[in-house]
N, C-alpha and C positions, 0 to 999 in steps of 0.2 A: 707791813702786815696790816690787813684790813680789819677794822674794828666795827662790829655791827652797831654799837651804841653811837659811835661818832657818825656813821653813815646816816642813821635816822635822826641824829641830833637830840638824843635823849640821855638822861643820866643812867648810871648803873642801878639806881634804885627805882627807876620808872616802873609803874604797874602796867598791867596788860592793856588797860584802857588808854593810857598815855602812849604806849607803843603803837597801838592800832591807829590812834589819831594821827601820830607823827607819820606813820607809813602812808595813810590815806592822803595827807597833805603833800608829802613828797611825791607820791605816785601821780597825783593829779597835776602837780606843777611840772614834773620832769618826765612826763610820758613822752615817748619818742614821736608820737603823732603831733605833739605841740612843738617839737624841735626838729623839723625835717632837715634843716641845714647843719645840724650838729652831728658829726661822725661818731662822737663818743656817747651820744644820747642813749643808745641801746645798752652799752656796757654799764653806764651809770644806773640805768633802770634795773638791770640784772642784779647789780650790787644791792640796790634798795630792796628788791624782792628777796634776795638771799638773806639779807640782814633781818628782815621781818620774819622770814621762814624760820630762822634759828631762834630769835628772841620770843616768838609767839608760842614756842614749844617749851614748857617749863623744864623738861629733861635736858634738852640740848642747851638751853640757856644756862642751867646749873653747871653742866660739863664745860661750857665755854668759860664761865666765871672761875672754875677751878683750874683753868688752863690745861684741860685734858684734850680739847678738840679745837680745830681752827674754825673759821667762819664757814668753810665748805663742808665741815663735818668730819674731816680727816683727823685721826688721832695723832696727837703729838708724841714724839719719841720720848720715853722716860729718860731723865738724866741719870747717868750712872757714874760712880766714882772709878777713876783709873787706878786699880790696885794690882799688884803682882799676882799672877795666877800660879797656883800650885797644882801639881798633877792630880792630887786628890779631889780638887774642886772642879775639874773639867766636866764631869757629867752634869753637875749642877749648872755650870756656865752654859752648857749646850741647852739645858732645859729653859733657862731664863732668856737665852737668845731666841729660842723658838716662840716663847710667850711674847717677847718684844716684837718679833716679826709679825705675829698675828695681830698685835695691838695697833700696827700701822695701817691695817685695813680700815677703810672709811666706815663710820657708823651710819647704817642705813636707817633713815627716818623718812616717813611719808611726808610729802609736801603739804603745806597748810591749805585748807580750803579757803576760797575767797568768795566774797558776796558782792553782787552788783544789783543796782536798781534800774529797772527799765520801765519808763512811763509810756502807756499807750492810751488811745481813746477807746470809748465803749464799743464802737463797731468792730474795731480790731480784736478786742478781747472776745466779743461775741462770735465772730465768724472765723477767727484764727488768722494767722499771717506769719510771715518770716521777717524778722527784724535783725539788722546788723548791729553788733555790739563790739566795742573795742575792749580787749582784755588787758589785764595788767602785764601780761607777758609779751605784749606787743602784737598779738594776733588779732585778726578781725574775724569774727564768727557770725554765722547766721543762726539766730535763735528761733526755733520753731514754737510759736505760741499756739497751743491747741485751741480749738473752738470751745467756748464756754469758760475760758479762764477767768477766775475771780480775782478781785483786788486782794493783794497780799499773798497770792499763790507763789510758791517758789519752784522754779524749774532747775533740775540738776544736770550740769554738763560734766560728764565724767572725764577726768584727765585734763581739765582746762584750768586748774588752779596753779599753785606755786610748784616750782621744781623741788624734787625731793633732795634731801641731804645725803651725800655719800652714795649716790645711785639709788636712793629710795624712790618709790613710785610717786608720780605726780598727783597732787591734790585735785580736788574737784572745784568747779565754779557753781555757785548757787545764785541764780538770777531771780530776784524778787520782782514780780510784776505789780506795778501800780496803775490802776485804771482811773482815768480822769472822770469826774462826774459829768453826766450827759444832761443837756438841757431838756431832752424829751423823755428818754428811756430811764426807768428806775428798775434796778434789779431787786428781786425778792426771791432768794434761793435760786431755783432753776426757772422761775417765772419772770416775766417782764411786765411792767405796768406803764401805761401812758395815759395822760389826761388830754382829751380831745374836745375842743369847743364845737357846739352845734347851734344852729339858728333856732329861733322860736318856732318857725314853720316846720323844721326837721323834727324837733322834739314833739310837737303836737300831732303832726300828720305822718311822721315817719318818712323814710327815704333812704337812698343809698349815698354813702360818702366814701371818700378815699382816706385810708388810714395808713400811716407809715409803720413798717415792721423792720426788724433787723435784716430781713430778706428782700426788702423793697416794699413799695406801696401795694395794698390790697383793697378791694371794695368790700365794704361792710354795710349791712342793712340795719338802719335804725328803726326799732319798733315804734308804732304809734303810741303817743302818750308817754314817751320817755322823759325822765326828769334829771335834773342835776344830781349826780351821784350814782346814776344807773350804771351798771357794769356789764360789758359784753366780753365774751371769751373767744379767743382764737386758739384752737387746739393745735399744739405742736409748733407754735410760732415763738416759743421762748428760747432759753439757753440750752446748749447741748449738755446732756448728762454724761458722767464718766463712762469710760469703756465703750463709747460709741452707741450707747443705748438711746432710747427715745428722748425727745426734747421736752422742755417745759412748755407752758402756755403763755400767751400774751393776754393781759386783761386791759380792757379799754374803759376808762371811766369818763362818762359824758358830763359835759359842763355847758349848761344852757346859757347863751350870751345874748343879751338884748342889743338892739341897734345903738351905736354910739351917739347918733344924732336923734333928737326928739322928733317923733312922727306924730303930727297933730291928729291924723285920722285914727291911728292906733290908740292914742291917749283918750280920744273921745269914746272909742269902742270900749275901753276898759272901764271908763266912768259909767257907761250904761250897763255893762255886763256885771261889774263888781258887786253892787248892792244886793243883787238877787242870787249871787253865786259865791257867797262867802265860804271859806274853807280853812282848815287848820294846817298851816305849813309845817308844824312840828317843831316850833322853836323851843329851846330848852327853858325850863322854869327855874327861878331862883329858889333856894331852899327856904322852907318855912321858918319864920322867926321863933326862937325859943324863949319861953318865959324865964325871967331872971329873978 
């Protein structure tokens, strides 16, 4: 007789957190994908799933502890004393036999929902894609990641969770999407921010530069006299909004970068130009001292 506690390797006093942890460790270690040469791997994994399905539900766990159901959810036959029957008791015997027959029917419990974590890069989350996921029931499914998916968003796959008990419906799979930080793009709601370096000439005189977006590179015009911190807006180049509505925008923050190598001619020009063209760069000031 299979015992769910023994299968998961937990005590009968284990709490739900301990049961869930034991299941995850067993499922990861004994997944059929990791044991392709073991003919019993799938059966072992089914037992692990069935054990967790039963113990993760407080009702079925209590009934199993009271020895009322098996690990598959089937009700155990009540033990009856063998006593002589009298004619007067036959109607009652028939009644109890009917009740016992009904109690042999499996207890139908919906399968437990399971949770997976899928890590994707920023372009995948922004543009959408299909990713392959190995489920705990041994299946391999393609998960459709919609455009504009945010970090922590959960996708529901109906009927891809644990098998039900006693013929109950199958649970669902919840896939939590984790989006890796990107070196260039920063998400801000449905908008996207990027910081783009520009040369001194481009900042002073303006010009056209190529800027990356989630759709690919686009040409942007830098206005004359642009400064570090100036922001340009690309309408509709941000993240997809829900229900297929319009997209957010992309904001480009300019960052003026001087040449890495010292240029004598430029330095001499600044020396001549500077004294007669002093200006306030807007540096923050220290708070005034208070009298004590």
